[in-house]
N, C-alpha and C positions, 0 to 999 in steps of 0.2 A: 505494499500499499504506499503510494507516494504521500509526500507531506502535505499536498494540493487536497488532496481526497482526504485523509485525516481529516484536516482544518474544516474541510465542506463539510464532513460527519457530525465533527464535533459543533458546528455553527446550527445543522440542523436539530440536534439533539438540545441544543442550548435555547434555540428559540422553542421549541416543542415544552421545554422547561420552565419558561417565561409566562408562555401560556397558560399554563397550568397552575402557575405561583397566581398571576392575576385572577382566575377563575375563584380560586381558592380565595383570594383576598375581598373580591365582591361578596362570595357567597359569605364570608365571615361578618362583612357589615351591613347584613342582610339585603343587599342589592336583589332585588328579584329576576329571575333568570325565566325562561320560559320554563322550564320544566325543574322540578323540585330535585329531580333523581337524574341518574346517568342514562342515556340513554346505549344502547347496544353498543353503537358504534362510539362511542366516547369510552366505553369500557373496553372496548378492542383498543382503540388509540392509546387509553393507559397502560394496557398491556405491554404494546410495542413500544413505548416510551420508556418502560421498565426494563426490558428486555435491552433498548438501545445503549442505556443506561450502563446495564451491567458488562453488556460484552465490550463498551468504551472505556468502562473502569478497568475491567481484565487486560485490556490492549496498553494502557495505560503502565499497566504494572506490570507487563513484559517489558515493555520498554524502557522502563525505569530500572528493572534487572540488568536490561543487557547493556543500559550505559553503565551501570555501576560496575559490571565486569570487566568494561573494556577501560575503565581508569586506572 
């Protein structure tokens, strides 16, 4: 994976995370959304977001370990 691809992937994850945080903040402050419960597509999106975050964290750990070994 090239550095640019990795950065693009990180940007997508960061954007999804930011969207999720904004939604949570709005709910915390009782801003009424269309529905009180998550739709099936929103749940699926959240599951994908968590998997993406886990995969990215694992990649970062592997890269960090490789850099530490090369020092």
